[in-house]
C-alpha positions as a Markdown table, in Angstrom:
| # | Residue | x | y | z |
|---|---|---|---|---|
| 1 | Met | -76.5 | -8.3 | -43.4 |
| 2 | Glu | -79.0 | -10.2 | -41.2 |
| 3 | Gly | -78.9 | -10.8 | -37.5 |
| 4 | Asp | -78.0 | -14.5 | -37.8 |
| 5 | Glu | -75.1 | -13.8 | -40.1 |
| 6 | Leu | -73.8 | -11.0 | -37.8 |
| 7 | Gly | -74.0 | -13.4 | -34.8 |
| 8 | Arg | -72.1 | -16.1 | -36.6 |
| 9 | Ile | -69.4 | -13.6 | -37.6 |
| 10 | Leu | -69.0 | -12.3 | -34.1 |
| 11 | Ala | -69.0 | -15.9 | -32.6 |
| 12 | Glu | -66.1 | -16.9 | -34.9 |
| 13 | Glu | -63.8 | -14.1 | -33.9 |
| 14 | Asp | -60.9 | -14.9 | -31.5 |
| 15 | Ala | -61.0 | -13.7 | -28.0 |
| 16 | Leu | -59.2 | -10.5 | -27.2 |
| 17 | Val | -56.1 | -11.0 | -25.1 |
| 18 | Pro | -54.2 | -8.1 | -23.6 |
| 19 | Ser | -50.6 | -7.6 | -24.6 |
| 20 | Ser | -47.8 | -9.0 | -22.4 |
| 21 | Gly | -47.1 | -6.8 | -19.4 |
| 22 | Phe | -50.4 | -4.9 | -19.7 |
| 23 | Ala | -51.9 | -6.2 | -16.5 |
| 24 | Ala | -48.6 | -5.7 | -14.6 |
| 25 | Ser | -48.3 | -2.1 | -15.8 |
| 26 | Val | -51.9 | -1.4 | -14.8 |
| 27 | Met | -51.5 | -2.9 | -11.4 |
| 28 | Glu | -48.2 | -0.9 | -10.9 |
| 29 | Arg | -50.1 | 2.3 | -11.7 |
| 30 | Val | -52.9 | 1.4 | -9.3 |
| 31 | Arg | -50.4 | 0.8 | -6.5 |
| 32 | Ala | -48.7 | 4.1 | -7.3 |
| 33 | Glu | -52.0 | 6.0 | -7.1 |
| 34 | Ala | -53.0 | 4.2 | -3.9 |
| 35 | Gly | -49.7 | 5.1 | -2.3 |
| 36 | Ala | -49.9 | 8.8 | -3.3 |
| 37 | Pro | -50.6 | 11.3 | -0.6 |
| 38 | Ala | -54.1 | 12.8 | -0.3 |
| 39 | Pro | -54.7 | 16.0 | -2.1 |
| 40 | Ile | -54.4 | 19.2 | -0.1 |
| 41 | Pro | -57.8 | 20.3 | 1.1 |
| 42 | Phe | -59.2 | 23.7 | 0.2 |
| 43 | Pro | -58.6 | 26.3 | 3.0 |
| 44 | Trp | -62.2 | 27.1 | 3.7 |
| 45 | Lys | -61.3 | 28.7 | 7.1 |
| 46 | Arg | -59.2 | 31.3 | 5.3 |
| 47 | Ala | -61.4 | 31.8 | 2.3 |
| 48 | Leu | -64.8 | 32.1 | 4.1 |
| 49 | Pro | -64.1 | 35.6 | 5.7 |
| 50 | Gly | -63.1 | 37.0 | 2.3 |
| 51 | Met | -66.3 | 35.6 | 0.8 |
| 52 | Val | -68.4 | 37.1 | 3.6 |
| 53 | Val | -66.8 | 40.5 | 3.1 |
| 54 | Ala | -67.3 | 40.3 | -0.7 |
| 55 | Val | -71.0 | 39.5 | -0.2 |
| 56 | Ala | -71.4 | 42.3 | 2.3 |
| 57 | Val | -69.7 | 44.8 | 0.0 |
| 58 | Leu | -72.0 | 43.8 | -2.9 |
| 59 | Ala | -75.1 | 44.1 | -0.6 |
| 60 | Trp | -74.0 | 47.5 | 0.6 |
| 61 | Ala | -73.5 | 48.6 | -3.0 |
| 62 | Ala | -76.9 | 47.4 | -4.0 |
| 63 | Val | -78.5 | 49.3 | -1.1 |
| 64 | Glu | -76.6 | 52.5 | -2.0 |
| 65 | Met | -77.6 | 52.1 | -5.7 |
| 66 | Ala | -81.3 | 51.7 | -4.7 |
| 67 | Arg | -81.1 | 54.7 | -2.4 |
| 68 | Ala | -79.5 | 56.8 | -5.2 |
| 69 | Val | -82.2 | 55.8 | -7.7 |
| 70 | Arg | -85.0 | 56.6 | -5.2 |
| 71 | Leu | -83.5 | 60.0 | -4.5 |
| 72 | Ala | -83.2 | 60.8 | -8.2 |
| 73 | Gly | -86.8 | 60.0 | -8.8 |
| 74 | Gly | -86.3 | 56.7 | -10.6 |
| 75 | Leu | -84.3 | 55.8 | -13.7 |
| 76 | Ala | -85.1 | 58.0 | -16.7 |
| 77 | Leu | -83.4 | 57.1 | -20.0 |
| 78 | Pro | -83.0 | 59.8 | -22.5 |
| 79 | Arg | -85.2 | 59.5 | -25.6 |
| 80 | Val | -83.2 | 59.3 | -28.8 |
| 81 | Pro | -85.1 | 60.4 | -31.9 |
| 82 | Val | -84.9 | 57.7 | -34.6 |
| 83 | Ser | -86.1 | 58.3 | -38.1 |
| 84 | Leu | -88.7 | 55.9 | -39.4 |
| 85 | Ala | -86.5 | 55.3 | -42.5 |
| 86 | Ile | -83.8 | 53.7 | -40.4 |
| 87 | Thr | -86.0 | 51.5 | -38.3 |
| 88 | Pro | -85.9 | 48.5 | -40.8 |
| 89 | Ala | -82.1 | 48.6 | -40.9 |
| 90 | Val | -81.9 | 48.6 | -37.1 |
| 91 | Gln | -84.2 | 45.7 | -36.9 |
| 92 | Gln | -82.2 | 43.8 | -39.5 |
| 93 | Ala | -79.0 | 44.6 | -37.5 |
| 94 | Gly | -80.6 | 43.2 | -34.4 |
| 95 | Trp | -81.4 | 39.9 | -36.2 |
| 96 | Val | -77.9 | 39.7 | -37.5 |
| 97 | Ala | -76.5 | 40.3 | -34.0 |
| 98 | Leu | -78.8 | 37.7 | -32.6 |
| 99 | Ser | -77.7 | 35.1 | -35.2 |
| 100 | Ile | -74.0 | 35.8 | -34.6 |
| 101 | Gly | -74.5 | 35.5 | -30.8 |
| 102 | Leu | -76.3 | 32.1 | -31.2 |
| 103 | Ala | -73.6 | 30.8 | -33.6 |
| 104 | Trp | -70.9 | 31.9 | -31.1 |
| 105 | Ala | -72.8 | 30.2 | -28.2 |
| 106 | Gly | -73.2 | 27.0 | -30.2 |
| 107 | Trp | -69.5 | 27.0 | -31.1 |
| 108 | Lys | -68.6 | 27.6 | -27.5 |
| 109 | Leu | -70.8 | 24.7 | -26.3 |
| 110 | Ala | -69.4 | 22.4 | -28.9 |
| 111 | Arg | -65.9 | 23.2 | -27.7 |
| 112 | Gln | -66.8 | 22.6 | -24.1 |
| 113 | Leu | -68.4 | 19.2 | -25.0 |
| 114 | Ser | -65.5 | 18.1 | -27.1 |
| 115 | Ala | -62.8 | 19.0 | -24.6 |
């Protein structure tokens, strides 16, 4: 199909006309929305003290954690002996876990975008 032929087909079609009562129902809905009361504002004056306390508790916990790590001489993870024979299987399991995680993230993103 060429551009001229497509233009001719589109020019021949009848104009779209809304069904009877459509404009009236839309205007009725617009008036109802305009007359609705304003939404209740978020109570920031009540929520702000709780947020400040939560941030203070998290900061205090971080300071205490840093102090405990410093007193213990740093973080030392125990060494787990791993046989060289099992190393390829562990690497393969890591790749499988990564692919499953990426597939799940893609699925979750697709659900968010389609909702």
